[in-house]
C-alpha positions as CSV (number, residue, x, y, z in Angstrom):
1,M,175.8,9.6,-47.8
2,T,178.1,8.0,-45.2
3,K,179.4,9.9,-42.4
4,L,182.6,8.7,-40.8
5,L,184.1,10.4,-37.7
6,H,186.9,10.1,-35.5
7,N,187.4,12.7,-32.6
8,R,190.7,13.0,-30.7
9,G,191.1,11.0,-27.4
10,H,189.2,8.0,-28.0
11,R,192.1,5.8,-27.8
12,D,195.4,6.0,-25.6
13,E,197.7,6.6,-28.4
14,P,200.0,9.6,-27.9
15,T,198.9,12.8,-29.7
16,L,200.1,16.1,-30.3
17,P,198.1,18.8,-28.0
18,S,194.9,19.4,-29.2
19,D,195.2,23.3,-28.4
20,R,197.7,23.5,-31.5
21,P,196.9,26.2,-34.2
22,D,197.3,23.3,-36.9
23,A,195.6,20.3,-35.0
24,L,192.5,18.7,-36.5
25,M,190.0,17.4,-33.9
26,A,188.0,15.1,-35.9
27,V,187.7,14.3,-39.6
28,V,184.4,13.5,-41.2
29,L,184.2,12.1,-44.8
30,D,180.8,13.0,-46.4
31,S,180.2,10.8,-49.2
32,T,178.3,8.1,-50.9
33,L,180.6,5.0,-51.0
34,D,180.7,2.0,-52.9
35,P,179.1,-0.7,-50.9
36,A,181.6,-2.8,-51.8
37,T,184.9,-0.7,-51.2
38,D,183.0,0.5,-47.9
39,A,182.6,-2.9,-46.6
40,H,186.1,-4.4,-47.6
41,P,187.8,-4.9,-44.4
42,E,191.5,-3.9,-45.4
43,R,190.2,-0.3,-47.2
44,R,187.8,0.4,-44.0
45,K,190.8,-0.5,-41.6
46,D,193.1,2.1,-44.0
47,R,190.3,4.6,-43.7
48,E,190.1,4.3,-39.8
49,Q,193.6,4.4,-39.3
50,A,194.7,7.4,-41.6
51,I,191.8,9.2,-39.8
52,L,193.3,8.2,-36.2
53,D,196.4,9.4,-37.4
54,L,195.1,12.8,-38.5
55,C,193.5,13.5,-35.4
56,Q,196.3,12.6,-33.6
57,T,199.4,14.1,-35.4
58,A,198.2,16.4,-38.4
59,H,199.8,19.7,-39.1
60,F,197.1,21.1,-41.1
61,R,196.3,24.8,-41.4
62,P,194.3,27.1,-43.4
63,E,195.8,30.2,-44.3
64,G,194.8,33.0,-41.8
65,L,192.7,30.5,-39.5
66,T,193.8,29.1,-36.0
67,G,192.6,25.8,-35.2
68,P,191.9,23.4,-33.8
69,F,189.6,22.1,-36.5
70,I,187.1,19.8,-37.5
71,L,187.9,18.7,-41.1
72,H,185.0,17.4,-43.3
73,I,185.9,16.2,-46.7
74,A,183.8,15.6,-49.7
75,V,183.5,14.3,-53.3
76,Q,182.2,17.3,-55.4
77,G,180.6,16.2,-58.8
78,L,182.6,13.8,-60.6
79,S,186.3,15.3,-60.3
80,G,186.4,17.9,-57.2
81,L,187.3,17.2,-53.6
82,V,186.2,19.7,-50.9
83,F,188.0,20.8,-47.9
84,D,185.2,22.0,-45.5
85,V,187.4,23.6,-42.7
86,R,185.2,24.0,-39.5
87,N,185.9,25.4,-35.8
88,E,185.3,23.5,-32.8
89,E,181.8,23.8,-32.6
90,D,181.2,22.6,-36.2
91,M,180.9,25.8,-37.6
92,P,182.1,26.6,-41.3
93,L,185.3,28.7,-41.6
94,Y,186.7,27.8,-44.7
95,A,186.0,25.7,-47.7
96,H,188.3,25.1,-50.5
97,A,187.8,22.7,-53.4
98,I,190.4,21.0,-55.8
99,S,190.3,19.1,-58.6
100,L,191.0,15.4,-58.7
101,S,192.2,15.2,-62.2
102,P,195.7,16.0,-61.4
103,F,195.5,12.7,-59.1
104,R,193.7,10.5,-61.3
105,R,196.9,8.7,-62.6
106,L,198.2,8.2,-59.1
107,I,194.5,7.4,-57.6
108,K,194.6,4.6,-60.1
109,D,198.0,3.4,-59.5
110,Y,197.3,3.4,-55.8
111,A,194.2,1.2,-56.2
112,L,195.8,-1.3,-58.5
113,M,198.9,-1.7,-55.8
114,I,196.3,-2.1,-52.9
115,D,194.7,-4.9,-55.1
116,S,198.3,-6.8,-56.0
117,F,199.1,-6.2,-52.1
118,E,196.0,-7.9,-51.1
119,A,196.8,-10.6,-53.5
120,A,200.4,-11.1,-52.6
121,M,199.3,-11.0,-48.8
122,E,196.9,-14.2,-49.3
123,E,199.4,-15.9,-51.3
124,G,201.9,-15.4,-48.6
125,N,204.6,-14.0,-50.8
126,R,206.8,-11.9,-48.5
127,T,209.0,-10.8,-51.3
128,K,206.2,-9.7,-53.6
129,V,204.7,-7.7,-50.6
130,Q,207.7,-5.7,-49.8
131,A,208.2,-4.8,-53.3
132,I,204.6,-3.8,-53.9
133,D,204.7,-2.1,-50.6
134,M,207.7,0.0,-51.7
135,G,206.1,1.1,-54.8
136,R,203.0,1.7,-52.9
137,R,204.9,4.2,-50.7
138,G,206.7,5.8,-53.7
139,V,203.3,6.7,-55.2
140,H,202.0,7.9,-51.8
141,D,204.9,10.0,-51.7
142,E,204.4,11.7,-55.0
143,A,200.7,12.1,-54.1
144,A,201.5,14.2,-51.0
145,D,203.9,16.3,-52.8
146,L,201.4,16.9,-55.2
147,L,198.9,17.8,-52.6
148,V,200.9,20.2,-50.7
149,E,201.8,22.1,-53.9
150,R,198.2,22.3,-55.1
151,L,197.3,23.5,-51.4
152,T,199.9,26.0,-51.4
153,G,199.0,29.5,-50.1
154,K,195.6,28.0,-49.2
155,I,196.4,25.3,-46.8
156,A,199.6,24.7,-45.1
157,M,200.1,20.9,-43.9
158,D,203.0,18.6,-43.6
159,L,204.0,15.8,-45.8
160,P,202.6,13.0,-43.6
161,T,199.2,14.8,-43.2
162,A,199.4,15.0,-47.3
163,R,199.8,11.1,-47.4
164,R,197.0,10.3,-44.8
165,L,194.7,12.6,-47.0
166,F,195.8,11.1,-49.9
167,T,194.6,7.7,-48.8
168,L,191.1,9.2,-47.8
169,M,191.1,11.0,-51.3
170,C,191.4,7.6,-53.1
171,L,189.0,5.8,-50.9
172,L,186.4,8.8,-51.6
173,S,187.1,8.8,-55.4
174,Q,186.1,4.6,-55.2
175,R,182.7,5.5,-54.8
176,G,179.3,4.1,-56.3
């Protein structure tokens, strides 16, 4: 099991107040990551940036609960993702599982775009990099909309938060 954790306040970037009822204090990824994927510097950088951004700017609020929260995210079985929401003392408050099936095409497309983006960067082809990045943003936006829709009435979040969570979903789904 890999546990990756980021807490608020470890860096000097601006953050939203941590006493907001929809703030994330920390994000923990519980998973068995594919060692090749986990070792890849760009994927590790994406993961760390998504977690940092979530801890600094996320708007994440399970229905009927008040934060700030610690969010544990785990892959369940072959096709599920669990949002395990905890209080400041890391005590469980709420867990909600969603199927990854509706996201499979988007996850696959995103992974292909990341691979193409990295290849274009190595080639130094700026035009290709920009085109792939635009396509990647489109997939991210579509996935964020779907995630917000799938969690409606259970967990409220804004689109930037959903985009960052989708990044983590992609990384978690690439496990060994």
